[in-house]
N, C-alpha and C positions, 0 to 999 in steps of 0.2 A: 290070875288070867290063864285061860287054857292055852294049850299048844296051838289049837286051831285059831283062836283069836289072835295069837301072836303072829302066826303065819299070814293071816289076813292083813294085819297091820303092816307087815313087811311088804307084801304085794302092793298095798295101797301107797306106801311111801315110794316104792320104785316107780309106780305109775305116775305119781305126782311129779317126781323128779324128771321123768322122761316126757312129761306133757301128754301122757296117755299112750305113748308109743312104746312098743316092746321090740327089741332087736329080734330079727329072724334067727332061728336056731341054725339054719344051714341055707346054702344057696346064695346066689348073687342076682342082681338086676342092674341094668344100666342106669336107672334113676335113683339108686340108693347106694350108700357106702356103709360098711360096718366097721367099727373099731373095737379092738379088744386089748386088754392089758390088766394090770393089777387092780384097776378100778372096776373091772367087770366088762360089760359090752354096751355099746351105744350104736344107734342107727340114725343116719341123716338122709333125708331126701335131697338129691343134688341135681344141679344142672351141670352139664359137661362142657368145658371149654377146651377144645382140642385142635382148634385152628388158630393161626396168627391173629385174625380179626377178633375171634371170641376171647382169646386170652388178653388181647389189648383192652377190650371193653370191660371184661370181668364183671364186677358188681357195681360199677360206677352208676351214679345218678339214681340209686334206689333209696327211697326214704325209710324202708324197713325190710326185714326178712323174717319169716316165721321161725320159731324157736329151734326146731330140729331140722333146719334146712341149711344148704350151703352150696358152694360151687367147687367142683373138682377140676383143676387144671391138669391137663395131660400132655406130655411131650413124648415123641417117639423114642428118644434116647435120654439118658441122664445128662444133666447140665448144671452150670452154676446158676442158681435161681435168685433173682433180686426183684422185689416187688416195691410198690409205693402206693399211696392212698389218694392220689390226685383224683378229684371228682367223685370220690367215694364218700357217701354221706353217713354211713353207719360204722361204728367201731367193729373191727374184725379180729379174730384169732386166726393165725395162719400156721398150718401144720405142714412142714416140709418133709417129704416122704421119698425114700429111695426106690430103686427099681424093683425091689422085692416087696414093697408095701410097708416098710418099717419106718415109723416116724423118727426122724433124725433131729429136728429142731422145731421148737414151737415159739412163735412170736405172739404174745398175748396183747390184746387191746390196742391194735394199731389205731392211730389217731386219725379220725376222718379229715380229709382234705390235705393231709400232710404229704409233702413231696420228698421227705427224707427216705433214702433207700433202706429197705428192709432186706438184709442179706441172709438168705436161707442156707447158704453154703454150696459146696460142690457135690456132684453125684445125686442131684435131686431130679426125679422124673415126674413127680406128682406134687401138687399143693392143694390142700383142702382148706377153704376159707369157710369159717362158721362165725356165728355171732360172737362179738367180743365178750370175754368173761366165761364162755361156755367151757373152754378147756380146763380152766381152774375149777369150775363148779363140778365137772365130771371127774376131776383128778387125772386128766390126761397128761402123760409125761413122755419124753423120748423113749423109744423102745416099744411103744404101743404098735399094734399091727392093724393095717387097713386092708379090707377085702373088697374087691370090685373086679368085674370082668375085664377092665382095661389092663390090669396087671397080668403079665404072662403067667399062666397058671402053673407051668412046669417049674418056675423058679419062685413063685409067691410064698412068702412066709406064712400066709393064711389063705390057702386056695379055696375057691368056691365049692369044691367037692367035700370039704370038711363039714 
Protein backbone atom coordinates (compact mmCIF):
# COMPACT_ATOMS: atom_id res chain seq x y z
CA UNK A 1 0.00 0.00 0.00
CA UNK A 2 1.36 3.40 -0.96
CA UNK A 3 1.84 6.28 1.46
CA UNK A 4 -0.86 8.23 -0.41
CA UNK A 5 -3.39 5.39 0.01
CA UNK A 6 -2.48 5.13 3.70
CA UNK A 7 -3.07 8.85 4.22
CA UNK A 8 -6.40 8.70 2.37
CA UNK A 9 -7.43 5.84 4.69
CA UNK A 10 -6.53 7.87 7.78
CA UNK A 11 -8.49 10.90 6.52
CA UNK A 12 -11.52 8.73 5.77
CA UNK A 13 -11.34 7.09 9.21
CA UNK A 14 -11.22 10.50 10.92
CA UNK A 15 -14.14 11.74 8.81
CA UNK A 16 -16.16 8.62 9.68
CA UNK A 17 -15.50 9.03 13.40
CA UNK A 18 -16.44 12.70 13.29
CA UNK A 19 -19.59 12.17 11.27
CA UNK A 20 -17.97 14.09 8.44
CA UNK A 21 -17.20 17.15 10.57
CA UNK A 22 -13.65 18.39 10.94
CA UNK A 23 -12.63 20.72 13.75
CA UNK A 24 -11.70 24.23 12.70
CA UNK A 25 -8.00 24.90 12.90
CA UNK A 26 -8.44 28.32 14.53
CA UNK A 27 -11.01 30.80 15.65
CA UNK A 28 -14.25 30.59 17.58
CA UNK A 29 -17.94 31.01 16.99
CA UNK A 30 -20.85 31.31 19.39
CA UNK A 31 -22.58 28.21 18.01
CA UNK A 32 -19.62 25.80 18.23
CA UNK A 33 -17.16 24.59 20.84
CA UNK A 34 -13.86 22.93 20.20
CA UNK A 35 -12.12 20.47 22.47
CA UNK A 36 -8.49 19.39 22.35
CA UNK A 37 -6.43 16.92 24.32
CA UNK A 38 -4.36 13.77 23.96
CA UNK A 39 -7.16 12.36 21.77
CA UNK A 40 -6.76 15.15 19.20
CA UNK A 41 -9.50 17.70 18.51
CA UNK A 42 -13.29 17.64 18.16
CA UNK A 43 -15.92 20.23 17.35
CA UNK A 44 -19.56 20.33 18.50
CA UNK A 45 -22.42 22.53 17.34
CA UNK A 46 -23.94 23.92 20.54
CA UNK A 47 -26.87 25.80 21.91
CA UNK A 48 -25.95 28.19 24.70
CA UNK A 49 -27.78 28.15 28.05
CA UNK A 50 -26.66 31.29 29.88
CA UNK A 51 -29.80 32.45 31.68
CA UNK A 52 -31.51 30.86 34.69
CA UNK A 53 -34.47 29.79 32.54
CA UNK A 54 -32.33 28.30 29.77
CA UNK A 55 -30.14 26.44 32.27
CA UNK A 56 -33.20 25.08 34.11
CA UNK A 57 -34.71 23.74 30.86
CA UNK A 58 -31.46 22.43 29.39
CA UNK A 59 -32.01 19.47 27.06
CA UNK A 60 -35.25 18.32 28.69
CA UNK A 61 -38.01 16.69 26.61
CA UNK A 62 -35.89 16.17 23.49
CA UNK A 63 -36.20 12.71 21.94
CA UNK A 64 -32.81 12.90 20.18
CA UNK A 65 -29.80 15.08 19.45
CA UNK A 66 -27.51 15.03 16.38
CA UNK A 67 -24.21 13.21 16.93
CA UNK A 68 -21.78 16.15 17.19
CA UNK A 69 -24.18 18.55 18.92
CA UNK A 70 -24.69 19.62 22.50
CA UNK A 71 -25.51 22.36 24.95
CA UNK A 72 -23.02 24.65 26.67
CA UNK A 73 -24.16 25.92 30.07
CA UNK A 74 -22.49 29.21 31.00
CA UNK A 75 -22.36 31.02 34.36
CA UNK A 76 -20.87 34.44 35.05
CA UNK A 77 -18.61 33.09 37.83
CA UNK A 78 -17.34 29.67 38.93
CA UNK A 79 -19.66 27.72 41.22
CA UNK A 80 -20.49 24.32 42.64
CA UNK A 81 -22.27 22.59 39.74
CA UNK A 82 -24.87 19.89 40.34
CA UNK A 83 -27.10 18.54 37.55
CA UNK A 84 -29.82 15.91 37.24
CA UNK A 85 -31.68 14.23 34.38
CA UNK A 86 -35.33 14.86 35.28
CA UNK A 87 -37.42 15.07 32.07
CA UNK A 88 -34.30 14.43 29.98
CA UNK A 89 -35.06 11.65 27.49
CA UNK A 90 -31.60 10.90 26.11
CA UNK A 91 -28.42 9.71 27.87
CA UNK A 92 -25.83 12.46 28.17
CA UNK A 93 -22.15 12.90 28.93
CA UNK A 94 -21.51 15.98 31.08
CA UNK A 95 -18.15 17.75 30.95
CA UNK A 96 -17.63 20.05 33.95
CA UNK A 97 -15.24 22.83 32.98
CA UNK A 98 -13.41 25.51 34.98
CA UNK A 99 -13.12 29.26 34.28
CA UNK A 100 -10.11 28.74 31.97
CA UNK A 101 -11.89 26.14 29.83
CA UNK A 102 -10.16 23.07 31.31
CA UNK A 103 -12.30 19.95 31.75
CA UNK A 104 -12.18 19.01 35.45
CA UNK A 105 -14.72 16.17 35.66
CA UNK A 106 -16.62 14.01 33.18
CA UNK A 107 -19.83 12.18 34.05
CA UNK A 108 -20.54 9.62 31.34
CA UNK A 109 -23.91 8.23 30.29
CA UNK A 110 -26.19 10.07 32.70
CA UNK A 111 -29.39 8.01 32.94
CA UNK A 112 -32.48 9.54 31.30
CA UNK A 113 -35.24 10.65 33.70
CA UNK A 114 -33.05 10.03 36.78
CA UNK A 115 -33.34 12.57 39.61
CA UNK A 116 -30.08 11.51 41.28
CA UNK A 117 -27.80 14.57 41.64
CA UNK A 118 -24.70 14.57 39.43
CA UNK A 119 -22.03 16.52 41.27
CA UNK A 120 -19.48 18.19 39.01
CA UNK A 121 -17.60 19.78 41.89
CA UNK A 122 -16.52 23.28 42.89
CA UNK A 123 -15.05 25.96 40.63
CA UNK A 124 -17.14 25.05 37.56
CA UNK A 125 -18.15 27.83 35.18
CA UNK A 126 -19.16 25.82 32.10
CA UNK A 127 -20.83 22.47 31.51
CA UNK A 128 -20.92 20.85 28.09
CA UNK A 129 -23.61 18.21 27.57
CA UNK A 130 -23.10 15.87 24.61
CA UNK A 131 -24.62 12.54 23.62
CA UNK A 132 -24.02 9.73 26.09
CA UNK A 133 -20.95 7.63 25.24
CA UNK A 134 -19.35 10.30 23.05
CA UNK A 135 -16.70 11.25 25.64
CA UNK A 136 -15.54 7.64 25.81
CA UNK A 137 -15.62 7.17 22.01
CA UNK A 138 -13.46 10.26 21.52
CA UNK A 139 -11.12 9.51 24.43
CA UNK A 140 -12.01 12.71 26.31
CA UNK A 141 -10.51 12.88 29.80
CA UNK A 142 -10.09 15.54 32.47
CA UNK A 143 -7.45 18.03 31.40
CA UNK A 144 -8.89 18.46 27.89
CA UNK A 145 -9.33 22.09 26.90
CA UNK A 146 -12.48 23.75 25.57
CA UNK A 147 -12.40 26.79 23.29
CA UNK A 148 -15.38 29.15 22.99
CA UNK A 149 -15.84 32.95 23.00
CA UNK A 150 -17.74 32.81 26.34
CA UNK A 151 -14.45 32.00 28.07
CA UNK A 152 -12.50 35.18 28.94
CA UNK A 153 -9.78 35.12 26.32
CA UNK A 154 -7.08 36.71 28.48
CA UNK A 155 -7.21 33.71 30.86
CA UNK A 156 -8.35 30.92 28.51
CA UNK A 157 -6.23 27.78 28.41
CA UNK A 158 -6.96 27.65 24.65
CA UNK A 159 -7.80 31.17 23.41
CA UNK A 160 -9.71 31.79 20.20
CA UNK A 161 -6.67 33.54 18.71
CA UNK A 162 -4.61 30.33 18.55
